C-alpha positions as a printed NumPy array, in Angstrom:
array([[113.161, 112.923,  92.008],
       [114.562, 109.959,  91.184],
       [117.48 , 108.491,  93.568],
       [119.796, 106.128,  91.816],
       [121.278, 103.718,  93.823],
       [122.949, 101.1  ,  91.268],
       [122.248,  97.683,  93.429],
       [125.658,  95.502,  92.774],
       [125.331,  91.975,  91.159],
       [125.055,  89.032,  93.313],
       [128.274,  87.674,  94.06 ],
       [127.145,  84.349,  95.461],
       [125.248,  84.083,  91.699],
       [128.759,  81.977,  91.029],
       [129.518,  78.67 ,  89.539],
       [132.995,  77.327,  88.301],
       [132.911,  75.429,  84.867],
       [134.649,  73.019,  83.471],
       [133.798,  71.38 ,  79.757],
       [130.53 ,  73.757,  79.963],
       [129.224,  72.317,  83.119],
       [128.899,  73.545,  86.757],
       [132.154,  71.682,  88.762],
       [130.166,  69.829,  90.822],
       [127.763,  68.484,  88.228],
       [130.826,  67.758,  86.629],
       [132.634,  65.665,  89.664],
       [129.619,  63.999,  90.105],
       [129.305,  62.489,  86.661],
       [133.099,  62.014,  86.398],
       [133.068,  60.342,  90.073],
       [129.637,  57.99 ,  88.64 ],
       [131.704,  56.721,  85.005],
       [134.472,  55.77 ,  87.343],
       [133.183,  54.18 ,  89.977],
       [130.955,  52.132,  87.512],
       [134.044,  51.4  ,  84.899],
       [135.71 ,  50.274,  88.474],
       [133.183,  47.282,  89.061],
       [132.406,  46.499,  85.512],
       [136.84 ,  45.821,  85.891],
       [136.112,  43.622,  88.734],
       [132.959,  41.94 ,  87.068],
       [129.336,  41.889,  86.002],
       [128.451,  40.17 ,  88.932],
       [129.787,  42.237,  91.633],
       [127.935,  45.105,  90.14 ],
       [125.131,  43.304,  90.014],
       [125.744,  42.139,  93.773],
       [125.706,  46.118,  95.016],
       [122.782,  47.366,  93.626],
       [120.959,  44.06 ,  94.972],
       [122.328,  44.533,  98.271],
       [120.835,  48.16 ,  97.867],
       [117.411,  47.237,  97.374],
       [117.329,  44.489,  99.659],
       [118.617,  46.664, 102.508],
       [115.59 ,  49.604, 101.635],
       [113.187,  46.221, 101.636],
       [114.323,  45.138, 104.903],
       [113.597,  48.746, 106.553],
       [110.312,  48.594, 104.646],
       [110.79 ,  51.923, 102.72 ],
       [108.308,  53.219, 100.794],
       [109.215,  55.437,  97.713],
       [105.979,  57.354,  98.226],
       [106.393,  57.886, 101.665],
       [108.776,  60.673, 100.563],
       [106.162,  62.711,  99.338],
       [104.175,  62.   , 103.06 ],
       [106.951,  62.92 , 104.8  ],
       [106.949,  66.365, 102.887],
       [103.359,  66.838, 103.751],
       [104.464,  65.919, 107.579],
       [106.994,  68.283, 107.429],
       [104.547,  71.245, 106.33 ],
       [102.235,  70.498, 109.126],
       [104.882,  70.081, 111.88 ],
       [104.336,  74.213, 112.426],
       [101.794,  76.222, 112.986],
       [100.499,  79.903, 113.654],
       [ 98.993,  78.353, 117.18 ],
       [102.116,  76.927, 118.364],
       [103.401,  80.102, 118.967],
       [103.897,  80.779, 122.611],
       [103.388,  84.534, 123.736],
       [105.091,  86.495, 126.343],
       [104.448,  90.083, 127.652],
       [107.701,  91.738, 128.807],
       [106.785,  95.41 , 127.821],
       [106.544,  94.118, 124.655],
       [104.946,  91.392, 122.623],
       [107.763,  88.186, 122.131],
       [106.831,  85.19 , 120.659],
       [108.378,  81.694, 120.884],
       [108.427,  79.558, 117.808],
       [111.355,  76.478, 118.338],
       [114.583,  78.339, 118.92 ],
       [113.438,  81.58 , 117.686],
       [112.604,  84.277, 119.897],
       [111.277,  87.305, 117.734],
       [109.161,  90.513, 117.831],
       [107.428,  92.48 , 115.091],
       [107.204,  96.075, 114.285],
       [104.546,  97.754, 112.099],
       [105.69 , 100.334, 109.732],
       [103.381, 102.943, 107.75 ],
       [103.643, 102.457, 104.156],
       [103.739, 105.525, 102.118],
       [104.086, 105.74 ,  98.358],
       [107.846, 106.672,  97.726],
       [108.27 , 106.506,  94.251],
       [107.861, 110.013,  92.656],
       [107.786, 111.517,  96.313],
       [110.863, 113.878,  97.245],
       [110.533, 112.304, 100.842],
       [111.737, 109.051,  99.533],
       [115.271, 110.63 , 100.431],
       [114.407, 110.625, 104.208],
       [113.075, 106.965, 103.842],
       [116.338, 106.098, 102.253],
       [118.402, 107.364, 105.254],
       [115.91 , 106.027, 107.461],
       [115.752, 102.535, 106.906],
       [120.462, 102.701, 105.756],
       [120.156, 104.038, 109.594],
       [117.912, 101.004, 111.278],
       [119.852,  98.414, 109.083],
       [123.264,  99.421, 110.396],
       [122.027, 100.018, 114.048],
       [120.408,  96.631, 114.479],
       [122.076,  93.716, 116.321],
       [119.964,  91.468, 115.439],
       [118.278,  89.634, 112.199],
       [115.002,  90.507, 110.534],
       [112.713,  89.754, 108.333],
       [110.328,  92.38 , 106.605],
       [107.284,  90.817, 105.68 ],
       [103.787,  92.263, 103.685],
       [101.082,  91.059, 104.477],
       [ 97.876,  91.549, 102.254],
       [ 94.333,  93.298, 103.271],
       [ 91.885,  93.317, 100.674],
       [ 89.779,  96.82 , 100.948],
       [ 86.962,  97.402,  98.72 ],
       [ 88.347,  94.742,  96.407],
       [ 91.657,  96.406,  96.157],
       [ 94.738,  95.018,  97.778],
       [ 96.26 ,  96.91 , 100.22 ],
       [100.015,  96.009, 102.017],
       [101.083,  96.212, 105.71 ],
       [104.505,  96.259, 106.44 ],
       [106.08 ,  93.902, 109.177],
       [109.582,  93.842, 110.389],
       [110.246,  90.818, 112.208],
       [113.073,  91.32 , 114.533],
       [114.562,  87.873, 115.898],
       [117.394,  85.937, 117.609],
       [117.797,  82.253, 117.342],
       [118.805,  79.352, 119.864],
       [119.771,  82.318, 122.702],
       [118.454,  82.846, 126.323],
       [114.546,  84.047, 126.659],
       [115.513,  87.107, 129.342],
       [118.992,  87.756, 126.88 ],
       [117.099,  87.666, 124.016],
       [114.297,  89.743, 125.193],
       [116.458,  92.626, 126.226],
       [118.484,  92.459, 122.888],
       [114.616,  92.733, 120.864],
       [113.385,  95.819, 123.52 ],
       [116.572,  97.581, 122.292],
       [115.801,  97.15 , 118.124],
       [112.201,  97.845, 119.079],
       [113.122, 101.099, 120.234],
       [115.426, 101.983, 117.71 ],
       [112.512, 101.384, 114.762],
       [109.916, 103.211, 116.955],
       [111.758, 106.041, 117.723],
       [113.059, 106.858, 114.183],
       [109.927, 109.152, 113.1  ],
       [109.986, 108.686, 108.983],
       [109.107, 105.44 , 108.901],
       [106.138, 106.041, 111.878],
       [106.795, 102.232, 113.375],
       [104.407, 101.326, 116.276],
       [105.202,  97.436, 118.396],
       [102.421,  94.919, 117.432],
       [100.772,  94.047, 120.497],
       [ 98.159,  92.019, 119.076],
       [ 98.726,  87.76 , 119.018],
       [ 96.126,  87.572, 116.186],
       [ 98.015,  89.507, 114.015],
       [101.388,  87.889, 114.884],
       [ 99.995,  84.164, 113.963],
       [ 98.452,  85.86 , 110.673],
       [101.807,  85.981, 109.317],
       [102.119,  82.574, 109.764],
       [100.861,  80.455, 107.164],
       [ 98.868,  76.863, 108.167],
       [ 97.767,  74.131, 107.007],
       [100.124,  73.88 , 104.583],
       [100.187,  71.222, 101.538],
       [102.699,  71.072,  98.688],
       [101.755,  70.722,  94.984],
       [103.94 ,  70.093,  91.807],
       [104.487,  73.78 ,  91.632],
       [102.958,  75.677,  94.291],
       [101.521,  75.21 ,  97.728],
       [ 98.149,  74.685,  98.989],
       [ 98.012,  77.074, 102.465],
       [ 94.055,  76.819, 103.689],
       [ 92.701,  77.459, 100.253],
       [ 94.768,  79.745,  98.959],
       [ 97.64 ,  78.765,  96.259],
       [100.811,  80.144,  96.203],
       [103.63 ,  80.237,  93.802],
       [107.113,  81.344,  95.433],
       [109.718,  83.137,  93.735],
       [113.54 ,  84.033,  95.098],
       [115.634,  86.86 ,  93.841],
       [118.635,  85.515,  91.991],
       [119.939,  89.018,  90.84 ],
       [119.665,  92.578,  89.608],
       [121.98 ,  95.388,  88.643],
       [119.398,  97.719,  88.33 ],
       [118.292, 101.003,  90.556],
       [115.149, 100.059,  91.762],
       [113.838, 103.342,  93.698],
       [111.169, 101.797,  95.317],
       [109.864, 101.198,  91.437],
       [108.969,  97.291,  91.438],
       [106.452,  97.583,  94.547],
       [104.495, 100.146,  92.341],
       [104.688,  97.348,  89.659],
       [103.111,  94.935,  92.058],
       [100.218,  97.308,  92.732],
       [ 99.827,  98.046,  89.767],
       [ 99.236,  93.98 ,  88.734],
       [ 95.92 ,  93.613,  90.616],
       [ 96.75 ,  90.358,  92.396],
       [ 97.998,  89.66 ,  95.53 ],
       [101.747,  89.681,  96.007],
       [103.347,  88.952,  99.256],
       [106.961,  89.358, 100.489],
       [109.707,  88.26 , 102.508],
       [112.779,  89.706, 103.234],
       [115.633,  88.587, 105.08 ],
       [118.69 ,  90.526, 106.583],
       [121.242,  88.924, 108.495],
       [124.641,  90.679, 109.134],
       [128.047,  89.475, 107.899],
       [130.422,  88.495, 110.365],
       [133.828,  89.592, 109.259],
       [132.958,  91.109, 106.042],
       [136.253,  92.14 , 104.919],
       [138.049,  88.793, 104.806],
       [134.864,  87.164, 102.827],
       [134.996,  90.376, 100.526],
       [138.712,  89.273,  99.955],
       [138.217,  85.732,  99.263],
       [135.504,  85.967,  96.88 ],
       [137.147,  88.825,  95.197],
       [140.618,  86.955,  94.715],
       [138.196,  83.658,  93.294],
       [136.889,  85.979,  90.907],
       [140.03 ,  87.491,  89.714],
       [141.438,  84.162,  89.177],
       [138.418,  82.896,  87.176],
       [138.278,  86.132,  84.693],
       [142.091,  85.12 ,  83.98 ],
       [141.056,  81.878,  82.097],
       [137.476,  83.377,  80.933],
       [138.071,  85.936,  78.695],
       [135.057,  86.258,  76.456],
       [131.137,  85.91 ,  76.172],
       [128.431,  85.622,  78.664],
       [129.805,  84.043,  81.461],
       [132.892,  86.973,  81.092],
       [130.766,  89.65 ,  81.573],
       [128.749,  87.935,  84.87 ],
       [132.381,  87.771,  86.385],
       [133.432,  91.327,  85.365],
       [130.161,  92.354,  86.924],
       [130.812,  90.372,  90.04 ],
       [134.262,  91.803,  90.118],
       [132.987,  95.052,  89.946],
       [130.683,  94.694,  92.789],
       [133.116,  93.191,  95.09 ],
       [135.058,  96.136,  94.537],
       [132.329,  98.308,  95.214],
       [131.704,  96.619,  98.771],
       [135.288,  96.141,  99.826],
       [135.102,  99.624, 100.925],
       [132.03 ,  99.224, 103.237],
       [132.128,  99.092, 106.968],
       [129.094,  96.56 , 107.256],
       [127.833,  94.158, 104.91 ],
       [124.494,  91.736, 104.633],
       [123.368,  88.613, 103.707],
       [119.889,  89.225, 102.187],
       [117.164,  87.483, 100.346],
       [114.032,  88.362,  98.966],
       [111.156,  85.793,  98.435],
       [108.005,  86.845,  96.828],
       [104.679,  85.149,  96.919],
       [101.982,  85.131,  94.155],
       [ 98.952,  84.003,  95.947],
       [ 95.354,  83.385,  94.234],
       [ 92.143,  81.36 ,  95.244],
       [ 92.289,  78.756,  92.228],
       [ 95.845,  77.137,  90.684],
       [ 94.971,  78.217,  87.301],
       [ 94.481,  81.832,  88.01 ],
       [ 97.776,  81.356,  90.051],
       [100.087,  79.813,  86.885],
       [ 98.316,  82.709,  85.142],
       [ 99.103,  85.113,  87.631],
       [102.268,  83.71 ,  88.211],
       [103.483,  84.007,  84.775],
       [102.199,  87.459,  84.875],
       [104.586,  88.473,  87.494],
       [107.801,  86.947,  86.467],
       [107.27 ,  88.591,  83.207],
       [106.736,  91.847,  84.865],
       [109.43 ,  91.837,  87.533],
       [112.199,  90.767,  84.595],
       [110.89 ,  94.106,  82.702],
       [112.096,  96.128,  85.924],
       [115.462,  94.125,  86.143],
       [114.719,  91.075,  88.506],
       [116.229,  87.773,  88.266],
       [114.016,  85.345,  89.413],
       [114.513,  81.613,  90.52 ],
       [110.702,  79.846,  90.524],
       [110.615,  77.618,  93.237],
       [109.876,  73.895,  93.001],
       [108.335,  72.478,  95.881],
       [108.104,  68.999,  94.837],
       [111.735,  68.995,  94.491],
       [113.022,  71.045,  97.667],
       [112.431,  68.996, 100.643],
       [113.914,  71.849, 102.82 ],
       [111.466,  74.284, 102.3  ],
       [109.677,  75.607, 105.126],
       [107.361,  78.818, 104.73 ],
       [107.234,  78.484, 108.864],
       [110.606,  78.942, 109.474],
       [111.991,  82.759, 109.775],
       [115.369,  81.763, 108.787],
       [117.098,  80.336, 105.24 ],
       [114.51 ,  81.979, 103.08 ],
       [115.484,  82.392,  99.595],
       [118.662,  82.581,  97.686],
       [121.335,  84.886,  99.69 ],
       [122.483,  87.842,  98.45 ],
       [125.311,  89.96 ,  99.298],
       [124.245,  93.531,  99.559],
       [125.046,  96.733, 101.759],
       [122.272,  99.067, 103.316],
       [121.905, 101.451, 100.507],
       [120.918,  98.469,  98.438],
       [118.842,  96.987, 101.114],
       [117.173, 100.588, 101.51 ],
       [115.933, 100.086,  97.701],
       [114.761,  96.949,  97.523],
       [113.097,  97.839, 101.286],
       [109.162,  96.832, 100.842],
       [107.383,  99.918, 102.41 ],
       [106.639, 101.785,  99.413],
       [102.872, 100.877,  99.119],
       [ 99.789, 102.656,  98.726],
       [ 98.497, 103.124, 102.458],
       [ 95.485, 101.478, 103.597],
       [ 92.734, 104.074, 103.447],
       [ 90.269, 105.792, 106.214],
       [ 87.071, 103.342, 106.528],
       [ 85.248, 106.5  , 106.166],
       [ 87.054, 108.307, 103.127],
       [ 85.65 , 108.342,  99.85 ],
       [ 87.642, 108.357,  96.919],
       [ 87.889, 111.261,  94.704],
       [ 89.554, 109.45 ,  91.701],
       [ 91.577, 106.27 ,  90.618],
       [ 95.504, 106.344,  91.265],
       [ 96.292, 105.398,  87.412],
       [ 99.799, 104.099,  87.627],
       [ 98.49 , 101.652,  90.461],
       [ 94.814, 101.903,  89.739],
       [ 93.856, 101.837,  93.48 ],
       [ 91.317, 104.753,  94.746],
       [ 92.705, 107.879,  95.275],
       [ 91.539, 109.414,  98.427],
       [ 92.589, 113.462,  99.325],
       [ 91.571, 115.394, 102.16 ],
       [ 92.199, 118.804, 101.497],
       [ 92.284, 120.071, 105.751],
       [ 95.768, 118.261, 106.021],
       [ 99.415, 119.355, 105.564],
       [101.259, 123.002, 106.182],
       [ 98.418, 124.257, 103.754],
       [ 94.906, 123.909, 102.696],
       [ 94.918, 125.434,  99.578],
       [ 94.836, 124.417,  96.394],
       [ 95.052, 125.206,  92.489],
       [ 93.035, 123.908,  90.032],
       [ 93.764, 124.7  ,  86.101],
       [ 92.749, 123.16 ,  82.786],
       [ 91.483, 124.274,  79.676],
       [ 87.463, 124.582,  78.761],
       [ 86.108, 120.997,  78.888],
       [ 88.798, 119.581,  80.394],
       [ 86.773, 118.385,  83.801],
       [ 88.465, 120.646,  86.218],
       [ 85.034, 122.588,  86.868],
       [ 83.42 , 119.098,  86.935],
       [ 86.331, 118.186,  89.939],
       [ 86.094, 121.196,  91.26 ],
       [ 82.354, 120.265,  92.668],
       [ 83.169, 116.816,  93.216],
       [ 86.114, 118.196,  95.681],
       [ 82.869, 120.432,  97.423],
       [ 80.357, 117.629,  97.512],
       [ 83.244, 114.996,  99.633],
       [ 83.301, 118.064, 101.991],
       [ 80.265, 118.493, 102.794],
       [ 80.845, 119.353, 106.273],
       [ 82.458, 121.989, 104.932],
       [ 81.048, 126.208, 105.161],
       [ 81.595, 126.974, 101.206],
       [ 81.615, 130.08 ,  99.691],
       [ 81.433, 130.066,  95.564],
       [ 82.775, 133.104,  93.934],
       [ 81.023, 132.014,  90.594],
       [ 81.229, 134.829,  87.765],
       [ 79.869, 132.85 ,  85.277],
       [ 77.015, 130.883,  86.895],
       [ 78.492, 127.479,  86.489],
       [ 77.229, 126.26 ,  90.02 ],
       [ 73.324, 125.971,  90.113],
       [ 73.009, 124.965,  93.516],
       [ 73.159, 125.839,  96.922],
       [ 72.051, 129.262,  97.949],
       [ 72.492, 132.034,  94.625],
       [ 73.002, 135.731,  95.687],
       [ 73.332, 137.54 ,  91.988],
       [ 74.297, 141.242,  93.134],
       [ 73.816, 142.124,  89.177],
       [ 70.245, 141.484,  90.449],
       [ 71.018, 144.115,  93.758],
       [ 71.247, 141.325,  96.023],
       [ 73.629, 141.679,  98.644],
       [ 74.553, 140.73 , 102.215],
       [ 75.7  , 142.048, 105.669],
       [ 78.912, 142.068, 107.299],
       [ 81.087, 143.953, 109.475],
       [ 83.754, 146.618, 108.301],
       [ 86.059, 146.463, 110.887],
       [ 89.48 , 147.405, 109.667],
       [ 91.376, 150.685, 107.727],
       [ 92.503, 148.499, 104.941],
       [ 89.156, 146.567, 104.564],
       [ 87.515, 150.223, 104.884],
       [ 89.383, 151.274, 101.705],
       [ 89.024, 148.244,  99.268],
       [ 84.879, 148.803, 100.3  ],
       [ 85.148, 152.765,  99.724],
       [ 86.815, 152.388,  96.36 ],
       [ 84.972, 149.325,  95.352],
       [ 81.553, 151.397,  96.09 ],
       [ 82.455, 154.662,  94.094],
       [ 82.996, 152.468,  91.039],
       [ 79.772, 150.852,  90.905],
       [ 77.762, 154.089,  92.315],
       [ 79.684, 156.897,  90.65 ],
       [ 80.504, 158.919,  94.139],
       [ 83.109, 160.22 ,  94.798],
       [ 85.541, 157.682,  96.794],
       [ 86.48 , 160.492,  98.57 ],
       [ 82.773, 161.015,  99.617],
       [ 82.386, 157.433, 100.572],
       [ 85.159, 156.95 , 102.801],
       [ 84.201, 160.464, 104.544],
       [ 80.496, 158.54 , 105.245],
       [ 81.988, 155.417, 106.505],
       [ 84.901, 156.924, 108.906],
       [ 81.743, 158.718, 110.387],
       [ 80.274, 155.092, 110.994],
       [ 83.195, 153.41 , 111.874],
       [ 84.468, 156.71 , 114.334],
       [ 81.245, 155.585, 116.938],
       [ 82.125, 152.092, 117.738],
       [ 85.067, 151.077, 115.73 ],
       [ 83.358, 149.15 , 113.291],
       [ 80.578, 149.656, 110.689],
       [ 78.344, 147.186, 108.817],
       [ 77.806, 147.388, 105.273],
       [ 74.482, 147.849, 105.749],
       [ 74.684, 151.365, 107.663],
       [ 76.806, 152.596, 105.032],
       [ 74.214, 151.651, 102.243],
       [ 71.713, 153.539, 104.349],
       [ 73.353, 156.24 , 105.025],
       [ 74.853, 157.123, 100.996],
       [ 70.909, 156.578, 100.4  ],
       [ 69.961, 159.076, 103.075],
       [ 72.363, 161.774, 101.599],
       [ 70.785, 161.003,  97.717],
       [ 67.749, 161.294,  96.658],
       [ 66.302, 159.367,  93.021],
       [ 69.235, 159.135,  90.757],
       [ 70.725, 162.475,  91.835],
       [ 72.485, 163.713,  94.523],
       [ 71.84 , 166.901,  96.64 ],
       [ 74.292, 168.616,  94.467],
       [ 72.753, 166.74 ,  91.222],
       [ 75.212, 164.289,  90.332],
       [ 74.03 , 161.528,  88.528],
       [ 74.819, 158.016,  90.817],
       [ 72.813, 154.347,  90.815],
       [ 72.638, 152.441,  93.611],
       [ 73.178, 148.63 ,  92.841],
       [ 71.952, 147.152,  96.148],
       [ 68.66 , 147.043,  96.871],
       [ 67.602, 143.525,  98.356],
       [ 69.701, 142.69 , 101.759],
       [ 69.512, 138.548, 101.846],
       [ 69.928, 136.432, 104.807],
       [ 72.596, 133.433, 104.321],
       [ 70.921, 130.159, 104.514],
       [ 73.164, 126.727, 104.414],
       [ 76.666, 125.961, 104.284],
       [ 76.994, 126.718, 100.671],
       [ 76.719, 129.67 ,  99.464],
       [ 77.229, 130.99 ,  95.667],
       [ 78.071, 134.67 ,  94.914],
       [ 77.344, 135.659,  91.19 ],
       [ 78.315, 139.221,  89.415],
       [ 78.404, 138.523,  85.801],
       [ 79.358, 141.455,  84.018],
       [ 81.332, 141.943,  80.832],
       [ 82.57 , 145.483,  82.043],
       [ 86.111, 144.31 ,  84.119],
       [ 85.892, 147.419,  86.816],
       [ 82.086, 146.628,  87.337],
       [ 83.357, 142.817,  88.185],
       [ 86.589, 143.963,  90.209],
       [ 84.536, 145.949,  92.369],
       [ 81.656, 143.612,  93.414],
       [ 84.675, 140.626,  93.41 ],
       [ 86.109, 143.438,  96.094],
       [ 82.798, 143.736,  98.067],
       [ 82.318, 140.111,  98.053],
       [ 85.85 , 138.676,  98.953],
       [ 85.99 , 141.404, 101.8  ],
       [ 82.604, 139.647, 103.058],
       [ 84.108, 136.121, 102.804],
       [ 87.31 , 137.103, 104.829],
       [ 85.413, 138.854, 107.204],
       [ 83.1  , 135.627, 108.072],
       [ 85.884, 133.098, 107.569],
       [ 88.192, 134.68 , 110.154],
       [ 85.2  , 134.642, 112.895],
       [ 83.604, 130.856, 111.988],
       [ 84.019, 127.714, 113.634],
       [ 84.758, 124.613, 111.704],
       [ 86.37 , 123.966, 108.352],
       [ 85.697, 126.232, 105.238],
       [ 85.833, 126.115, 101.624],
       [ 86.387, 129.377,  99.26 ],
       [ 86.454, 128.596,  95.604],
       [ 87.02 , 130.887,  92.781],
       [ 85.746, 130.174,  89.715],
       [ 87.929, 131.607,  86.633],
       [ 90.285, 133.239,  88.769],
       [ 92.038, 134.399,  85.68 ],
       [ 89.237, 137.426,  85.892],
       [ 90.596, 138.193,  88.883],
       [ 94.486, 137.434,  88.879],
       [ 95.561, 139.674,  86.361],
       [ 94.589, 142.782,  88.564],
       [ 97.243, 143.472,  90.861],
       [ 94.914, 145.087,  93.4  ],
       [ 92.274, 142.104,  93.232],
       [ 95.225, 139.763,  93.406],
       [ 96.759, 141.467,  96.585],
       [ 93.469, 140.958,  98.261],
       [ 93.448, 137.018,  97.325],
       [ 97.063, 136.558,  98.439],
       [ 95.79 , 137.946, 102.008],
       [ 93.217, 135.032, 102.673],
       [ 96.126, 132.457, 100.945],
       [ 98.676, 133.078, 103.43 ],
       [ 96.308, 133.234, 106.354],
       [ 93.787, 130.324, 105.443],
       [ 95.379, 127.801, 107.542],
       [ 95.032, 129.91 , 110.744],
       [ 91.34 , 130.115, 109.877],
       [ 90.683, 126.582, 108.894],
       [ 90.255, 127.528, 105.215],
       [ 90.989, 126.319, 101.942],
       [ 90.885, 128.36 ,  99.156],
       [ 90.203, 126.43 ,  95.882],
       [ 91.482, 128.753,  93.149],
       [ 90.474, 127.419,  89.578],
       [ 91.892, 128.534,  86.133],
       [ 92.791, 127.483,  82.88 ],
       [ 96.201, 127.736,  82.845],
       [ 99.243, 127.361,  84.802],
       [100.328, 130.553,  83.798],
       [ 97.657, 132.692,  84.936],
       [ 99.629, 132.383,  88.214],
       [102.505, 134.396,  86.599],
       [100.771, 137.749,  85.847],
       [102.463, 139.696,  88.754],
       [103.978, 138.92 ,  91.989],
       [100.688, 138.724,  94.136],
       [ 99.   , 136.044,  91.798],
       [102.733, 134.725,  92.095],
       [102.237, 134.366,  95.62 ],
       [ 99.141, 132.953,  95.839],
       [100.149, 129.763,  93.606],
       [103.345, 129.158,  95.656],
       [101.07 , 129.444,  99.179],
       [ 99.178, 126.2  ,  97.63 ],
       [100.077, 122.931,  98.375],
       [ 97.691, 120.94 ,  96.155],
       [ 98.042, 121.184,  92.256],
       [ 95.8  , 119.571,  90.139],
       [ 96.447, 119.77 ,  86.492],
       [ 93.952, 118.997,  83.718],
       [ 94.859, 119.398,  79.859],
       [ 95.998, 122.22 ,  78.733],
       [ 98.346, 123.53 ,  76.554],
       [102.462, 123.508,  76.84 ],
       [104.683, 122.21 ,  79.381],
       [105.657, 122.455,  82.993],
       [108.464, 122.206,  84.854],
       [108.831, 123.528,  88.05 ],
       [109.851, 122.751,  91.445],
       [106.286, 121.796,  92.089],
       [106.55 , 119.351,  90.032],
       [109.665, 117.939,  91.828],
       [111.66 , 119.193,  88.783],
       [110.305, 116.829,  86.209],
       [108.605, 118.194,  83.164],
       [104.97 , 117.405,  82.525],
       [102.821, 117.461,  79.653],
       [ 99.108, 117.849,  80.345],
       [ 98.267, 118.623,  76.84 ],
       [ 97.891, 114.863,  76.416],
       [ 95.586, 114.092,  79.378],
       [ 92.536, 112.481,  78.04 ],
       [ 88.524, 112.869,  79.326],
       [ 86.651, 115.91 ,  80.178],
       [ 83.187, 117.499,  78.853],
       [ 82.842, 114.349,  75.982],
       [ 83.759, 111.675,  78.022],
       [ 82.885, 109.657,  80.954],
       [ 86.271, 110.558,  83.351],
       [ 89.007, 113.085,  83.231],
       [ 92.511, 112.887,  83.835],
       [ 94.62 , 115.259,  85.886],
       [ 98.278, 115.591,  87.313],
       [ 98.483, 115.656,  90.758],
       [100.98 , 117.158,  92.802],
       [101.887, 118.427,  96.501],
       [105.888, 119.645,  96.013],
       [107.033, 116.556,  97.326],
       [104.882, 114.072,  95.497],
       [103.37 , 113.622,  91.954],
       [100.688, 111.404,  90.764],
       [ 98.382, 110.957,  87.767],
       [ 94.852, 110.44 ,  88.707],
       [ 91.895, 109.477,  86.576],
       [ 88.224, 111.398,  87.856],
       [ 85.498, 109.521,  87.286],
       [ 82.246, 111.535,  85.872],
       [ 79.088, 110.631,  85.876],
       [ 76.772, 111.355,  82.861]])
C-alpha cells in the first residue's frame, strides 16, 4: 500500500526578477555602474586614487590573498569530535561550543511496500509535533560483508541555554522518542558513537572535502513537490555506494504570520508574471502556502546528502550518478561548492543545508529511517533483495505464525529453495512428506516398501483417522479396525501403532482372516528414527492409497511435534496432491492452526497459489501462513497477502536451467522481490 503525501514546493526558493535578473544582482550592477560614473565624472585621477588607497591599505595590513584558503583550512580544523565534552546525568549529554545535545538511535526498517509505514508516518509526525527542541536526523554508514548499511540517529539539541535547563529539556524529548514503540528508539550511551558522527581532519577541496582519507561531495535539497513515500531511501541503497543524510528540523515561531507575509508576496508577484516557467513556480508556491496556512505547526527543515568515497575520481562518478538518480525521483538538488562557501562547517549542528518550510506530515515522508536493518552477524542470507541488492535474511521462527507457503511451477526453483531453507535451519528437527522422491538425504522411510515408525494414538480423532487409513490399505473393514483400536485404548487410554499392527496380525493368518476375507498388510518393518532429518515416502498412483499413507504419516508428525522440544519444520512437498481432498486438508489445517504453539513451521510446497482455494480447509492453511514465496507460475495474483498489489509471477526468471531463481516474498504486511542463487 502506497501512502501519498504530496510534499509542498519550497516557498523559500524564490527571487524577484528585474529585466530577467535577480533583484539583488540588478541592484549591485546598477550601484557599481552608478559609482563608476560618479567617480569618472569627478575625474579619472580620483578613480585611480581610490583603487590605489584600497590596495595600499591591504599591503599595510600585510594581507596575503592566499590566506583565504589557509583560513578556510584552519576553520575546518577548528572543531573536532575530540573537543566534545561529555556529561552523564541519566543519559549521555554532549557539549560542543554553545550546543548541548544528546542522541537517540532509532531502528531502521524497509518501509517501502510495507503496510507498517502508515504507523511509522504517524509515529514520526507525533514525535515532530511534540518536540520542544531542535533536532538533526543523521544516518551513518556501517559496512558489513561488503555492503553498506545505515544507522539512524536523532540528535536532540539546544543552543545557548544553561546546562541544567538544557539537560532537563533534552531528557523530556529523549523519553518521548524512546516511549514510541513504532520507532524502537534507544538512547546512545557510547561516547565513541557520538564522536563518529562528526568528521575530523577536514580539508576542503575544489568540489569536495577530504575527511581523514574519505572524500565527500555534498548536495542540498532545493525543492521537491513529489510524494516520496520513503522511496528515495530505497534508491540510495540500490546505488551501492555510501550516501549519508543530515536532516535538520527547527520549529517556526509564529508560523501563521510568516505564511501570510510570504503568501502576500507571491500573490503580488504573480500579478506581474502571467506566463512562463517562473509564473508556474510562483503558482506552486502559492498553492503550497495556502496548504500550510491551515497548519498549526510548521518547521524550517533542511536535507543534506553527502556522497562518500575513498578516491576523488570514484567520488566524481558516484556524485553524478547520485544527482541524476535523485532528480529522477523528483529531487532538485544544489551541489555544494566548498571552495566558494566560506560559511560551511560540517562540524556545526545548526545552519546546515537549504531552508525548506514543511509540516510534520511532509517531513515524515523525507525522514531517513527506511533502510535495510543491519543483519545478525551469525545469520546466513537466503537470497538477494532484487531492488536494493542487499542480502535477504529470513528467520521462519518469528512473527505471529511460523508457517510458510511456497508456490511455483515445475522448474521454477521452489524445491531448491525449500531445501536451502531447511539447510539454513540445521538446528530444527525436520520432517518431510516426499510423495515424489525429491529428497535424497536424511533418514528416508519408504512406507511403500513396508517401513513404518511407531507412535502413540491418544485421541478419538486420531483413532478415527488411523482406522480409516488402515482399512483402505489392508482391505479390512473400518469397524473391525476401530473395534481393535478401541479395545487397546480401553486399557490405558492410549495405544501404540505397533500394538495395533500386532493385534491385526493375530486375528489374521497369511492373506486371509479367520473368515476367509482377503487382505494385505503393508506394514512389515518397524524403523527407529535416527538424526534430525526424516523423509517419508509413499509414492503410489492410486490416490486413495496415497491419501491413506499420508493420514498415517501426518498423524505421526502431529503426535511428535506436540511433545517435542525445540524448533520443528514440517515440509509437505507437492501439497496439491493432498489439499484437493477436504479430509486431508482438514488434517493439515489442524497443525497449521496450532503450529506456533508447538514451535513448528509448516511449509507447504505446491505448484500454484490457486491450489489453496480448493476447499475451506486448504484456504485456511494459506490464511494461517504468514510467509509467502511465489515463484514463476501462470496467472496474475491480486490479494491482501500482497498489500492489494497485483503481481505477475509469470515473468519471474531463473529456475532449473539457470544459476538463480526469482520469487516474490510477502508477509501480508510487506512485499519484496528476491533473487535466490543456486549452486550448479
